[in-house]
Backbone as CSV, one residue per row, in Angstrom:
resi,resn,N_x,N_y,N_z,CA_x,CA_y,CA_z,C_x,C_y,C_z
1,UNK,-87.005,-141.961,26.019,-85.697,-142.354,25.490,-85.849,-143.023,24.128
2,UNK,-86.918,-143.845,24.016,-87.171,-144.556,22.767,-87.425,-143.584,21.630
3,UNK,-88.167,-142.504,21.926,-88.488,-141.520,20.887,-87.233,-140.796,20.405
4,UNK,-86.257,-140.591,21.305,-85.002,-139.934,20.922,-84.263,-140.789,19.909
5,UNK,-84.180,-142.104,20.199,-83.498,-143.008,19.271,-84.231,-143.088,17.942
6,UNK,-85.551,-143.012,17.986,-86.332,-143.024,16.743,-86.049,-141.779,15.910
7,UNK,-85.947,-140.624,16.593,-85.626,-139.375,15.889,-84.248,-139.454,15.241
8,UNK,-83.281,-139.988,15.996,-81.923,-140.131,15.461,-81.918,-141.083,14.270
9,UNK,-82.676,-142.160,14.382,-82.760,-143.142,13.293,-83.345,-142.511,12.035
10,UNK,-84.380,-141.690,12.208,-85.001,-141.012,11.064,-84.025,-140.047,10.399
11,UNK,-83.249,-139.344,11.223,-82.257,-138.403,10.687,-81.210,-139.141,9.865
12,UNK,-80.727,-140.271,10.401,-79.691,-141.044,9.711,-80.219,-141.636,8.410
13,UNK,-81.467,-142.101,8.433,-82.040,-142.755,7.257,-82.459,-141.770,6.176
14,UNK,-82.692,-140.518,6.554,-83.117,-139.510,5.580,-81.930,-139.082,4.720
15,UNK,-81.968,-139.356,3.396,-80.830,-139.015,2.525,-80.608,-137.516,2.373
16,UNK,-81.597,-136.698,2.748,-81.474,-135.248,2.608,-80.894,-134.578,3.854
17,UNK,-80.556,-135.375,4.867,-80.079,-134.813,6.136,-78.566,-134.920,6.282
18,UNK,-77.838,-134.507,5.261,-76.382,-134.566,5.309,-75.796,-133.752,6.445
19,UNK,-76.384,-132.591,6.713,-75.889,-131.722,7.782,-75.999,-132.403,9.134
20,UNK,-77.172,-132.961,9.425,-77.367,-133.606,10.718,-76.545,-134.875,10.852
21,UNK,-76.268,-135.542,9.747,-75.391,-136.715,9.800,-73.987,-136.327,10.253
22,UNK,-73.505,-135.223,9.719,-72.182,-134.737,10.123,-72.162,-134.378,11.609
23,UNK,-73.192,-133.674,12.053,-73.258,-133.249,13.458,-73.346,-134.455,14.389
24,UNK,-74.224,-135.407,14.060,-74.389,-136.591,14.908,-73.131,-137.451,14.930
25,UNK,-72.435,-137.527,13.803,-71.181,-138.294,13.759,-70.153,-137.692,14.705
26,UNK,-70.029,-136.364,14.684,-69.100,-135.682,15.593,-69.474,-135.910,17.053
27,UNK,-70.761,-135.823,17.357,-71.220,-136.018,18.741,-70.980,-137.456,19.191
28,UNK,-71.293,-138.404,18.317,-71.128,-139.825,18.642,-69.665,-140.153,18.940
29,UNK,-68.756,-139.654,18.107,-67.326,-139.919,18.314,-66.837,-139.251,19.600
30,UNK,-67.341,-138.056,19.888,-66.965,-137.379,21.139,-67.403,-138.201,22.349
31,UNK,-68.612,-138.748,22.302,-69.113,-139.575,23.409,-68.237,-140.810,23.588
32,UNK,-67.866,-141.459,22.484,-67.005,-142.646,22.564,-65.646,-142.302,23.178
33,UNK,-65.062,-141.187,22.728,-63.757,-140.764,23.266,-63.866,-140.450,24.759
34,UNK,-64.927,-139.756,25.151,-65.111,-139.370,26.558,-65.319,-140.594,27.444
35,UNK,-66.133,-141.544,26.973,-66.357,-142.772,27.748,-65.069,-143.579,27.874
36,UNK,-64.301,-143.613,26.793,-63.015,-144.326,26.832,-62.086,-143.698,27.866
37,UNK,-62.105,-142.375,27.921,-61.263,-141.665,28.892,-61.661,-142.027,30.316
38,UNK,-62.955,-142.023,30.591,-63.441,-142.337,31.940,-63.073,-143.765,32.328
39,UNK,-63.326,-144.703,31.428,-63.060,-146.120,31.722,-61.571,-146.370,31.952
40,UNK,-60.734,-145.830,31.063,-59.289,-146.051,31.182,-58.709,-145.337,32.399
41,UNK,-59.281,-144.181,32.746,-58.813,-143.445,33.925,-59.116,-144.228,35.196
42,UNK,-60.331,-144.767,35.287,-60.717,-145.566,36.461,-59.882,-146.839,36.550
43,UNK,-59.587,-147.407,35.385,-58.806,-148.653,35.355,-57.315,-148.416,35.559
44,UNK,-56.925,-147.156,35.708,-55.513,-146.849,35.903,-54.681,-146.996,34.644
45,UNK,-55.308,-146.862,33.496,-54.620,-147.020,32.208,-54.680,-145.721,31.399
46,UNK,-54.401,-144.613,32.050,-54.508,-143.324,31.359,-53.535,-143.215,30.189
47,UNK,-52.407,-143.915,30.282,-51.437,-143.894,29.182,-52.032,-144.510,27.919
48,UNK,-52.954,-145.444,28.106,-53.635,-146.043,26.944,-54.507,-145.010,26.243
49,UNK,-55.092,-144.131,27.047,-55.927,-143.066,26.468,-55.076,-142.133,25.608
50,UNK,-53.877,-141.813,26.093,-52.969,-140.966,25.312,-52.608,-141.631,23.986
51,UNK,-52.404,-142.936,24.021,-52.098,-143.676,22.793,-53.292,-143.662,21.839
52,UNK,-54.491,-143.750,22.426,-55.705,-143.702,21.607,-55.808,-142.375,20.869
53,UNK,-55.544,-141.289,21.580,-55.622,-139.961,20.960,-54.607,-139.817,19.830
54,UNK,-53.445,-140.425,20.015,-52.409,-140.355,18.980,-52.807,-141.124,17.719
55,UNK,-53.762,-142.044,17.868,-54.221,-142.825,16.713,-55.326,-142.121,15.922
56,UNK,-55.920,-141.093,16.496,-57.009,-140.405,15.782,-56.713,-138.931,15.509
57,UNK,-55.766,-138.349,16.251,-55.366,-136.958,15.994,-54.271,-136.942,14.927
58,UNK,-54.099,-135.800,14.272,-53.121,-135.658,13.184,-51.823,-135.060,13.716
59,UNK,-50.721,-135.749,13.477,-49.415,-135.264,13.925,-48.858,-134.240,12.943
60,UNK,-48.139,-133.267,13.473,-47.498,-132.270,12.607,-46.233,-132.823,11.961
61,UNK,-45.762,-133.978,12.430,-44.584,-134.609,11.849,-44.983,-135.406,10.604
62,UNK,-44.463,-135.054,9.441,-44.877,-135.714,8.190,-44.745,-137.233,8.217
63,UNK,-43.642,-137.746,8.783,-43.425,-139.200,8.792,-44.514,-139.921,9.578
64,UNK,-44.860,-139.362,10.741,-45.904,-139.982,11.572,-47.262,-139.867,10.889
65,UNK,-47.547,-138.697,10.321,-48.836,-138.481,9.651,-49.007,-139.425,8.462
66,UNK,-47.964,-139.591,7.667,-48.035,-140.478,6.501,-48.090,-141.948,6.916
67,UNK,-47.509,-142.259,8.069,-47.564,-143.624,8.594,-48.980,-143.955,9.087
68,UNK,-49.742,-142.909,9.437,-51.137,-143.082,9.882,-52.053,-142.256,8.977
69,UNK,-52.226,-142.659,7.723,-52.983,-141.844,6.758,-54.438,-141.601,7.143
70,UNK,-55.019,-142.516,7.938,-56.414,-142.334,8.352,-56.608,-141.093,9.223
71,UNK,-55.523,-140.635,9.862,-55.650,-139.469,10.742,-55.920,-138.181,9.962
72,UNK,-55.666,-138.196,8.633,-56.000,-137.031,7.810,-57.516,-136.813,7.771
73,UNK,-58.282,-137.870,8.061,-59.747,-137.768,8.098,-60.271,-137.853,9.530
74,UNK,-59.729,-138.786,10.303,-60.258,-138.993,11.661,-60.114,-137.752,12.541
75,UNK,-59.073,-136.946,12.283,-58.847,-135.789,13.165,-60.000,-134.794,13.123
76,UNK,-60.648,-134.631,11.933,-61.704,-133.614,11.883,-63.082,-134.148,12.292
77,UNK,-63.076,-135.336,12.902,-64.286,-135.826,13.572,-64.048,-135.989,15.075
78,UNK,-62.828,-135.721,15.524,-62.449,-135.998,16.913,-62.312,-134.720,17.732
79,UNK,-63.143,-134.608,18.761,-63.059,-133.487,19.708,-62.786,-134.058,21.094
80,UNK,-61.868,-133.446,21.810,-61.493,-133.936,23.134,-62.062,-133.070,24.250
81,UNK,-62.610,-131.905,23.900,-63.188,-131.003,24.897,-64.604,-130.613,24.473
82,UNK,-65.502,-130.529,25.435,-66.914,-130.277,25.159,-67.148,-128.919,24.502
83,UNK,-66.444,-127.887,24.956,-66.673,-126.550,24.395,-66.168,-126.451,22.955
84,UNK,-65.101,-127.177,22.666,-64.594,-127.238,21.293,-65.658,-127.856,20.382
85,UNK,-66.273,-128.925,20.860,-67.331,-129.597,20.095,-68.539,-128.687,19.908
86,UNK,-69.012,-128.080,20.996,-70.215,-127.240,20.941,-70.018,-126.066,19.991
87,UNK,-68.889,-125.386,20.104,-68.615,-124.232,19.249,-68.620,-124.642,17.775
88,UNK,-67.900,-125.726,17.458,-67.831,-126.170,16.062,-69.183,-126.626,15.531
89,UNK,-69.948,-127.337,16.356,-71.232,-127.853,15.884,-72.257,-126.734,15.690
90,UNK,-72.199,-125.706,16.522,-73.099,-124.566,16.335,-72.818,-123.862,15.012
91,UNK,-71.539,-123.617,14.752,-71.180,-122.957,13.496,-71.451,-123.865,12.302
92,UNK,-71.227,-125.162,12.474,-71.531,-126.110,11.398,-73.024,-126.092,11.087
93,UNK,-73.851,-126.023,12.121,-75.299,-125.993,11.910,-75.737,-124.688,11.248
94,UNK,-75.275,-123.548,11.758,-75.700,-122.247,11.220,-75.290,-122.068,9.763
95,UNK,-74.018,-122.290,9.492,-73.513,-122.033,8.141,-73.715,-123.234,7.219
96,UNK,-73.723,-124.429,7.807,-74.012,-125.615,7.000,-75.429,-125.596,6.459
97,UNK,-76.359,-125.029,7.232,-77.750,-124.897,6.763,-77.821,-124.012,5.522
98,UNK,-77.007,-122.965,5.501,-76.983,-122.058,4.344,-76.442,-122.786,3.121
99,UNK,-75.310,-123.478,3.297,-74.713,-124.231,2.184,-75.690,-125.280,1.666
100,UNK,-76.292,-126.032,2.576,-77.204,-127.102,2.168,-78.425,-126.549,1.450
101,UNK,-78.910,-125.386,1.867,-80.089,-124.777,1.236,-79.806,-124.313,-0.183
102,UNK,-78.604,-123.776,-0.414,-78.308,-123.163,-1.706,-77.606,-124.094,-2.690
103,UNK,-76.795,-125.027,-2.196,-76.051,-125.890,-3.131,-76.274,-127.377,-2.883
104,UNK,-77.014,-127.735,-1.837,-77.350,-129.138,-1.610,-76.457,-129.824,-0.588
105,UNK,-76.985,-130.915,-0.007,-76.269,-131.609,1.056,-75.057,-132.378,0.543
106,UNK,-75.069,-132.787,-0.731,-73.917,-133.492,-1.295,-72.681,-132.591,-1.299
107,UNK,-72.855,-131.345,-1.744,-71.726,-130.408,-1.776,-71.326,-129.965,-0.368
108,UNK,-72.285,-129.945,0.540,-71.957,-129.629,1.935,-70.984,-130.662,2.492
109,UNK,-71.281,-131.929,2.275,-70.409,-133.000,2.771,-69.051,-132.947,2.074
110,UNK,-69.057,-132.694,0.766,-67.798,-132.543,0.032,-66.948,-131.428,0.637
111,UNK,-67.584,-130.310,0.897,-66.876,-129.150,1.440,-66.325,-129.440,2.828
112,UNK,-67.078,-130.172,3.628,-66.623,-130.543,4.976,-65.338,-131.367,4.894
113,UNK,-65.341,-132.386,4.044,-64.172,-133.266,3.918,-62.990,-132.540,3.275
114,UNK,-63.244,-131.819,2.197,-62.159,-131.109,1.510,-61.549,-130.024,2.393
115,UNK,-62.404,-129.337,3.157,-61.904,-128.319,4.078,-61.010,-128.921,5.149
116,UNK,-61.417,-130.090,5.666,-60.599,-130.777,6.660,-59.257,-131.218,6.102
117,UNK,-59.267,-131.736,4.876,-58.018,-132.165,4.235,-57.106,-130.975,3.936
118,UNK,-57.703,-129.875,3.484,-56.913,-128.663,3.214,-56.282,-128.134,4.499
119,UNK,-57.040,-128.180,5.586,-56.504,-127.755,6.877,-55.344,-128.633,7.316
120,UNK,-55.460,-129.942,7.075,-54.393,-130.878,7.441,-53.116,-130.595,6.659
121,UNK,-53.262,-130.357,5.366,-52.096,-130.075,4.515,-51.418,-128.773,4.937
122,UNK,-52.227,-127.733,5.174,-51.664,-126.448,5.618,-50.963,-126.604,6.965
123,UNK,-51.561,-127.360,7.856,-51.016,-127.612,9.195,-49.626,-128.243,9.119
124,UNK,-49.492,-129.295,8.329,-48.212,-130.006,8.228,-47.175,-129.189,7.463
125,UNK,-47.585,-128.599,6.343,-46.635,-127.854,5.512,-46.048,-126.646,6.240
126,UNK,-46.906,-125.816,6.802,-46.429,-124.576,7.418,-45.675,-124.812,8.722
127,UNK,-46.111,-125.796,9.495,-45.412,-126.062,10.757,-44.023,-126.651,10.533
128,UNK,-43.771,-127.143,9.330,-42.457,-127.695,9.018,-41.668,-126.827,8.045
129,UNK,-42.200,-125.649,7.724,-41.539,-124.764,6.760,-40.905,-123.542,7.406
130,UNK,-41.340,-123.186,8.596,-40.828,-121.979,9.261,-40.207,-122.346,10.607
131,UNK,-39.024,-121.834,10.842,-38.285,-122.167,12.066,-39.055,-121.766,13.324
132,UNK,-39.860,-120.705,13.220,-40.642,-120.242,14.376,-41.547,-121.364,14.889
133,UNK,-42.159,-122.099,13.957,-43.050,-123.192,14.345,-42.267,-124.466,14.655
134,UNK,-41.201,-124.727,13.896,-40.404,-125.938,14.106,-39.815,-125.958,15.507
135,UNK,-39.386,-124.797,15.994,-38.770,-124.697,17.322,-39.747,-125.072,18.438
136,UNK,-41.027,-124.941,18.178,-42.023,-125.258,19.213,-42.235,-126.755,19.368
137,UNK,-41.697,-127.536,18.433,-41.793,-128.984,18.530,-43.066,-129.534,17.913
138,UNK,-43.144,-130.862,17.796,-44.311,-131.502,17.172,-45.571,-131.361,18.025
139,UNK,-46.680,-131.202,17.357,-47.975,-131.101,18.041,-48.999,-131.951,17.289
140,UNK,-50.179,-132.091,17.886,-51.266,-132.852,17.263,-52.456,-131.933,17.003
141,UNK,-53.174,-132.256,15.943,-54.349,-131.463,15.548,-55.599,-132.320,15.653
142,UNK,-56.647,-131.753,16.226,-57.929,-132.460,16.283,-59.072,-131.454,16.201
143,UNK,-60.246,-131.947,15.860,-61.436,-131.096,15.792,-61.824,-130.722,14.375
144,UNK,-63.081,-130.313,14.225,-63.655,-130.022,12.907,-63.491,-128.570,12.478
145,UNK,-62.650,-127.811,13.165,-62.566,-126.371,12.904,-62.205,-126.032,11.464
146,UNK,-61.241,-126.756,10.874,-60.850,-126.473,9.486,-62.018,-126.725,8.539
147,UNK,-62.743,-127.812,8.768,-63.918,-128.126,7.949,-64.995,-127.063,8.119
148,UNK,-65.208,-126.647,9.360,-66.224,-125.627,9.642,-65.834,-124.293,9.016
149,UNK,-64.562,-123.932,9.084,-64.102,-122.689,8.456,-64.341,-122.724,6.951
150,UNK,-64.118,-123.880,6.333,-64.372,-124.015,4.896,-65.840,-123.754,4.587
151,UNK,-66.719,-124.252,5.437,-68.158,-124.067,5.238,-68.566,-122.621,5.500
152,UNK,-67.993,-122.002,6.534,-68.295,-120.596,6.839,-67.907,-119.698,5.667
153,UNK,-66.679,-119.850,5.182,-66.196,-119.011,4.076,-66.918,-119.364,2.777
154,UNK,-67.212,-120.640,2.580,-67.969,-121.045,1.393,-69.343,-120.402,1.359
155,UNK,-70.031,-120.405,2.501,-71.352,-119.773,2.590,-71.257,-118.273,2.355
156,UNK,-70.223,-117.641,2.924,-70.044,-116.192,2.764,-69.683,-115.820,1.330
157,UNK,-69.064,-116.737,0.598,-68.717,-116.482,-0.801,-69.940,-116.620,-1.702
158,UNK,-70.759,-117.618,-1.426,-71.949,-117.864,-2.251,-73.063,-116.870,-1.937
159,UNK,-73.272,-116.589,-0.655,-74.332,-115.660,-0.231,-73.755,-114.631,0.746
160,UNK,-72.915,-113.702,0.272,-72.217,-112.768,1.175,-73.140,-111.872,1.989
161,UNK,-74.300,-111.555,1.454,-75.207,-110.627,2.146,-76.291,-111.335,2.961
162,UNK,-76.198,-112.647,3.054,-77.122,-113.399,3.901,-76.890,-112.980,5.354
163,UNK,-77.957,-112.699,6.077,-77.820,-112.143,7.432,-78.123,-113.185,8.507
164,UNK,-77.329,-113.119,9.570,-77.572,-113.938,10.758,-77.756,-112.997,11.947
165,UNK,-78.487,-113.469,12.939,-78.774,-112.627,14.109,-77.802,-112.966,15.235
166,UNK,-76.994,-111.990,15.639,-76.070,-112.147,16.760,-76.647,-111.452,17.992
167,UNK,-76.386,-112.017,19.159,-77.022,-111.551,20.391,-76.820,-110.061,20.646
168,UNK,-75.611,-109.575,20.531,-75.313,-108.178,20.862,-75.427,-107.272,19.638
169,UNK,-74.925,-107.753,18.500,-74.849,-106.905,17.300,-76.128,-106.901,16.468
170,UNK,-76.995,-107.855,16.696,-78.211,-107.945,15.880,-77.927,-108.623,14.549
171,UNK,-78.597,-108.178,13.479,-78.410,-108.794,12.163,-77.086,-108.353,11.537
172,UNK,-76.313,-109.342,11.095,-75.006,-109.072,10.487,-74.861,-109.945,9.249
173,UNK,-74.334,-109.375,8.174,-74.071,-110.152,6.962,-72.970,-111.163,7.246
174,UNK,-73.120,-112.365,6.708,-72.162,-113.423,7.042,-70.769,-113.156,6.464
175,UNK,-70.674,-112.275,5.472,-69.338,-111.942,4.950,-68.486,-111.278,6.028
176,UNK,-69.122,-110.509,6.923,-68.380,-109.861,8.009,-67.996,-110.867,9.095
177,UNK,-68.869,-111.837,9.327,-68.553,-112.892,10.299,-67.351,-113.694,9.815
178,UNK,-67.378,-114.072,8.528,-66.266,-114.839,7.956,-64.970,-114.034,7.990
179,UNK,-65.057,-112.756,7.620,-63.862,-111.897,7.608,-63.267,-111.767,9.009
180,UNK,-64.131,-111.627,10.012,-63.654,-111.494,11.392,-62.862,-112.727,11.828
181,UNK,-63.404,-113.913,11.560,-62.731,-115.131,12.006,-61.460,-115.421,11.217
182,UNK,-61.420,-115.019,9.959,-60.185,-115.174,9.178,-59.080,-114.288,9.759
183,UNK,-59.422,-113.025,10.008,-58.434,-112.088,10.575,-57.987,-112.546,11.962
184,UNK,-58.941,-113.008,12.759,-58.614,-113.471,14.108,-57.676,-114.678,14.063
185,UNK,-57.914,-115.603,13.149,-57.051,-116.781,13.012,-55.655,-116.391,12.542
186,UNK,-55.577,-115.397,11.664,-54.265,-114.928,11.203,-53.462,-114.344,12.366
187,UNK,-54.134,-113.574,13.210,-53.462,-112.980,14.375,-52.998,-114.069,15.342
188,UNK,-53.839,-115.096,15.519,-53.565,-116.138,16.502,-52.568,-117.198,16.037
189,UNK,-52.048,-117.065,14.803,-51.049,-118.041,14.342,-49.753,-117.956,15.141
190,UNK,-49.589,-116.891,15.897,-48.409,-116.779,16.769,-48.758,-117.085,18.222
191,UNK,-49.991,-117.531,18.459,-50.439,-117.819,19.815,-50.191,-119.259,20.214
192,UNK,-50.872,-119.677,21.280,-50.670,-121.031,21.814,-51.256,-122.108,20.902
193,UNK,-52.255,-121.754,20.102,-52.872,-122.728,19.189,-52.521,-122.392,17.740
194,UNK,-51.224,-122.210,17.497,-50.774,-121.821,16.158,-51.186,-122.845,15.107
195,UNK,-50.991,-124.124,15.410,-51.326,-125.174,14.445,-52.796,-125.191,14.090
196,UNK,-53.642,-125.030,15.113,-55.082,-125.022,14.866,-55.501,-123.866,13.990
197,UNK,-54.941,-122.692,14.230,-55.303,-121.511,13.442,-54.778,-121.589,12.011
198,UNK,-53.625,-122.228,11.826,-53.128,-122.452,10.466,-54.081,-123.379,9.713
199,UNK,-54.562,-124.409,10.406,-55.537,-125.317,9.790,-56.825,-124.578,9.444
200,UNK,-57.241,-123.657,10.316,-58.433,-122.844,10.036,-58.272,-122.103,8.709
201,UNK,-57.107,-121.494,8.530,-56.859,-120.696,7.324,-56.795,-121.578,6.078
202,UNK,-56.237,-122.782,6.235,-56.231,-123.726,5.112,-57.639,-124.110,4.705
203,UNK,-58.491,-124.373,5.699,-59.890,-124.688,5.412,-60.619,-123.512,4.797
204,UNK,-60.338,-122.300,5.302,-60.983,-121.092,4.775,-60.631,-120.871,3.307
205,UNK,-59.356,-121.070,2.962,-58.929,-120.903,1.568,-59.627,-121.909,0.667
206,UNK,-59.712,-123.142,1.131,-60.404,-124.174,0.350,-61.873,-123.817,0.168
207,UNK,-62.503,-123.322,1.239,-63.914,-122.942,1.159,-64.159,-121.865,0.126
208,UNK,-63.268,-120.876,0.076,-63.401,-119.804,-0.915,-63.237,-120.345,-2.329
209,UNK,-62.192,-121.140,-2.559,-61.928,-121.679,-3.896,-63.060,-122.593,-4.362
210,UNK,-63.585,-123.392,-3.445,-64.682,-124.307,-3.781,-65.927,-123.517,-4.182
211,UNK,-66.278,-122.525,-3.375,-67.472,-121.722,-3.650,-67.300,-120.890,-4.916
212,UNK,-66.104,-120.339,-5.120,-65.826,-119.537,-6.321,-65.950,-120.397,-7.573
213,UNK,-65.405,-121.618,-7.508,-65.493,-122.545,-8.640,-66.946,-122.910,-8.925
214,UNK,-67.719,-123.127,-7.864,-69.141,-123.463,-8.031,-69.891,-122.317,-8.699
215,UNK,-69.649,-121.091,-8.242,-70.319,-119.923,-8.824,-69.952,-119.752,-10.295
216,UNK,-68.690,-119.977,-10.619,-68.220,-119.821,-11.995,-68.918,-120.818,-12.912
217,UNK,-69.073,-122.052,-12.437,-69.761,-123.074,-13.230,-71.227,-122.715,-13.424
218,UNK,-71.846,-122.197,-12.362,-73.261,-121.826,-12.455,-73.473,-120.688,-13.446
219,UNK,-72.551,-119.714,-13.455,-72.682,-118.571,-14.362,-72.467,-118.972,-15.815
220,UNK,-71.647,-120.011,-16.037,-71.361,-120.441,-17.408,-72.490,-121.265,-18.005
221,UNK,-73.387,-121.757,-17.155,-74.520,-122.544,-17.653,-75.600,-121.611,-18.184
222,UNK,-76.205,-121.922,-19.365,-77.307,-121.093,-19.857,-78.532,-121.249,-18.976
223,UNK,-79.277,-120.184,-18.846,-80.504,-120.229,-18.054,-81.508,-121.156,-18.716
224,UNK,-82.456,-121.731,-17.943,-83.455,-122.626,-18.526,-84.211,-122.005,-19.686
225,UNK,-84.528,-120.687,-19.586,-85.250,-120.024,-20.671,-84.410,-119.998,-21.943
226,UNK,-83.082,-119.787,-21.769,-82.194,-119.749,-22.923,-82.113,-121.113,-23.583
227,UNK,-82.093,-122.174,-22.768,-82.040,-123.523,-23.312,-83.292,-123.818,-24.136
228,UNK,-84.462,-123.439,-23.596,-85.726,-123.689,-24.288,-85.777,-122.907,-25.585
229,UNK,-85.347,-121.631,-25.535,-85.357,-120.787,-26.728,-84.432,-121.356,-27.797
230,UNK,-83.240,-121.781,-27.379,-82.271,-122.341,-28.319,-82.807,-123.610,-28.960
231,UNK,-83.438,-124.458,-28.144,-84.007,-125.698,-28.669,-85.146,-125.403,-29.634
232,UNK,-85.969,-124.397,-29.298,-87.094,-124.017,-30.152,-86.612,-123.529,-31.511
233,UNK,-85.562,-122.700,-31.519,-85.002,-122.187,-32.769,-84.467,-123.329,-33.624
234,UNK,-83.799,-124.290,-32.971,-83.224,-125.431,-33.688,-84.306,-126.273,-34.348
235,UNK,-85.380,-126.557,-33.593,-86.487,-127.343,-34.146,-87.157,-126.597,-35.290
236,UNK,-87.356,-125.287,-35.106,-88.003,-124.469,-36.134,-87.184,-124.465,-37.427
237,UNK,-85.861,-124.380,-37.291,-84.982,-124.351,-38.466,-85.054,-125.679,-39.223
238,UNK,-85.020,-126.786,-38.453,-85.097,-128.098,-39.094,-86.425,-128.275,-39.830
239,UNK,-87.506,-127.807,-39.204,-88.820,-127.921,-39.830,-88.889,-127.087,-41.110
240,UNK,-88.312,-125.879,-41.065,-88.305,-124.995,-42.235,-87.498,-125.615,-43.377
241,UNK,-86.350,-126.215,-43.035,-85.533,-126.881,-44.051,-86.290,-128.031,-44.700
242,UNK,-87.048,-128.762,-43.871,-87.825,-129.888,-44.390,-88.897,-129.417,-45.375
243,UNK,-89.596,-128.320,-45.025,-90.635,-127.767,-45.897,-90.032,-127.283,-47.212
244,UNK,-88.903,-126.553,-47.105,-88.270,-126.011,-48.309,-87.784,-127.125,-49.227
245,UNK,-87.270,-128.211,-48.627,-86.789,-129.328,-49.429,-87.939,-129.993,-50.177
246,UNK,-89.061,-130.186,-49.481,-90.224,-130.803,-50.134,-90.779,-129.919,-51.246
247,UNK,-90.799,-128.579,-50.975,-91.286,-127.658,-51.998,-90.384,-127.689,-53.230
248,UNK,-89.066,-127.778,-52.983,-88.120,-127.825,-54.093,-88.324,-129.081,-54.922
249,UNK,-88.572,-130.226,-54.233,-88.806,-131.466,-54.953,-90.083,-131.397,-55.780
250,UNK,-91.145,-130.745,-55.212,-92.401,-130.599,-55.955,-92.201,-129.750,-57.202
251,UNK,-91.444,-128.651,-57.089,-91.199,-127.761,-58.227,-90.434,-128.496,-59.311
252,UNK,-89.440,-129.284,-58.938,-88.649,-130.030,-59.908,-89.523,-131.039,-60.652
253,UNK,-90.423,-131.699,-59.913,-91.291,-132.698,-60.547,-92.265,-132.041,-61.522
254,UNK,-92.853,-130.914,-61.126,-93.777,-130.196,-62.022,-93.052,-129.693,-63.263
255,UNK,-91.865,-129.167,-63.038,-91.078,-128.635,-64.157,-90.692,-129.749,-65.124
256,UNK,-90.339,-130.921,-64.569,-89.956,-132.059,-65.407,-91.136,-132.549,-66.247
257,UNK,-92.312,-132.603,-65.639,-93.509,-133.029,-66.385,-93.817,-132.078,-67.535
258,UNK,-93.621,-130.784,-67.288,-93.870,-129.787,-68.339,-92.888,-129.957,-69.497
259,UNK,-91.635,-130.256,-69.168,-90.608,-130.458,-70.208,-90.933,-131.696,-71.035
260,UNK,-91.340,-132.771,-70.345,-91.681,-134.008,-71.057,-92.899,-133.819,-71.966
261,UNK,-93.866,-133.047,-71.502,-95.042,-132.745,-72.335,-94.632,-131.969,-73.580
262,UNK,-93.702,-131.039,-73.403,-93.232,-130.221,-74.531,-92.505,-131.078,-75.560
263,UNK,-91.732,-132.069,-75.064,-91.015,-132.967,-75.977,-92.000,-133.806,-76.784
264,UNK,-93.047,-134.290,-76.098,-94.025,-135.148,-76.782,-94.825,-134.399,-77.847
265,UNK,-95.000,-133.125,-77.668,-95.792,-132.343,-78.633,-94.927,-131.665,-79.693
266,UNK,-93.745,-131.163,-79.291,-92.947,-130.366,-80.235,-91.568,-130.956,-80.526
267,UNK,-91.190,-132.015,-79.799,-89.896,-132.627,-80.044,-88.810,-132.047,-79.152
268,UNK,-87.676,-132.774,-79.055,-86.575,-132.391,-78.167,-85.950,-131.068,-78.573
269,UNK,-85.889,-130.819,-79.903,-85.229,-129.611,-80.390,-85.971,-128.342,-80.001
270,UNK,-87.239,-128.482,-79.595,-88.020,-127.294,-79.208,-87.664,-126.788,-77.810
271,UNK,-86.890,-127.607,-77.053,-86.520,-127.218,-75.682,-85.491,-126.101,-75.687
272,UNK,-85.597,-125.223,-74.718,-84.591,-124.166,-74.549,-83.339,-124.767,-73.912
273,UNK,-82.274,-123.997,-73.901,-81.019,-124.459,-73.304,-81.206,-124.778,-71.820
274,UNK,-81.971,-123.935,-71.117,-82.235,-124.128,-69.688,-83.031,-125.405,-69.447
275,UNK,-84.049,-125.663,-70.303,-84.885,-126.851,-70.148,-84.080,-128.118,-70.402
276,UNK,-83.168,-128.072,-71.402,-82.311,-129.231,-71.672,-81.407,-129.531,-70.467
277,UNK,-80.912,-128.456,-69.874,-80.039,-128.608,-68.706,-80.794,-129.227,-67.530
278,UNK,-82.029,-128.767,-67.317,-82.863,-129.294,-66.231,-83.197,-130.758,-66.466
279,UNK,-83.466,-131.114,-67.706,-83.788,-132.493,-68.057,-82.582,-133.403,-67.822
280,UNK,-81.390,-132.896,-68.159,-80.167,-133.675,-67.976,-79.913,-133.946,-66.488
281,UNK,-80.099,-132.913,-65.665,-79.902,-133.064,-64.219,-80.904,-134.046,-63.611
282,UNK,-82.154,-133.968,-64.102,-83.189,-134.868,-63.594,-82.875,-136.316,-63.933
283,UNK,-82.325,-136.537,-65.125,-81.987,-137.901,-65.532,-80.841,-138.453,-64.688
284,UNK,-79.879,-137.584,-64.337,-78.767,-138.005,-63.473,-79.262,-138.357,-62.071
285,UNK,-80.200,-137.580,-61.561,-80.766,-137.798,-60.224,-81.495,-139.132,-60.150
286,UNK,-82.244,-139.456,-61.218,-82.995,-140.703,-61.251,-82.067,-141.903,-61.354
287,UNK,-80.893,-141.732,-62.008,-79.918,-142.812,-62.102,-79.338,-143.110,-60.728
């Protein structure tokens, strides 16, 4: 048991383990919620458990959601069913590993949070914009699905041909996995979990936009070789200008000495028009 806690401690302390921090946070919160349910159920206070869930899940009613702004974040760390948690954490691990490998753990965490927020906004906006959803009444949203969808679509946008091994189908490009779940969520928006699937699509859209923006920035940056070449050309040009300037100064000094020698031997009137002009410019420069 001690070694397990040591492993968890090492994961938390390691700054490069953003993915595992997200997974452990979700698991830890699920354990707390489950223990609270057991304790309150035994104590005959099940209504308190319902109130607890209302404090961490996101309401589809704008007034309630805005009155509890923390639920815009707490909802995507809160799972109330074990299979919901397991499914989300497996996908978070598989696709989060891809994101973390290619763009880093900092952007993985950003994508997780932004995907969750995008899912929350889509959830509230759409459920209050169409009579079909309004008639079903207010509902609550929980779970990391919107965040996970953002990561799945983000990974498929950055590395569309990256392959994962599925039990029955074998190796499949992740772009097809992402496309399947997007289409499935669109179909299920008229099902029993309409709000959840709308949040999935909001997260998926955010994941695509985030990954597309990242790729665009990467393409606009010059390659390291181009940077070195550009810097080399710049240094070479400055060095050449310095040499030419020194050579020009040497020529002017030699020419001036020759003119002065000519004046001392033959007088000023012996100078040509060009030599007089050069002498005049040299005198102005010295002033």
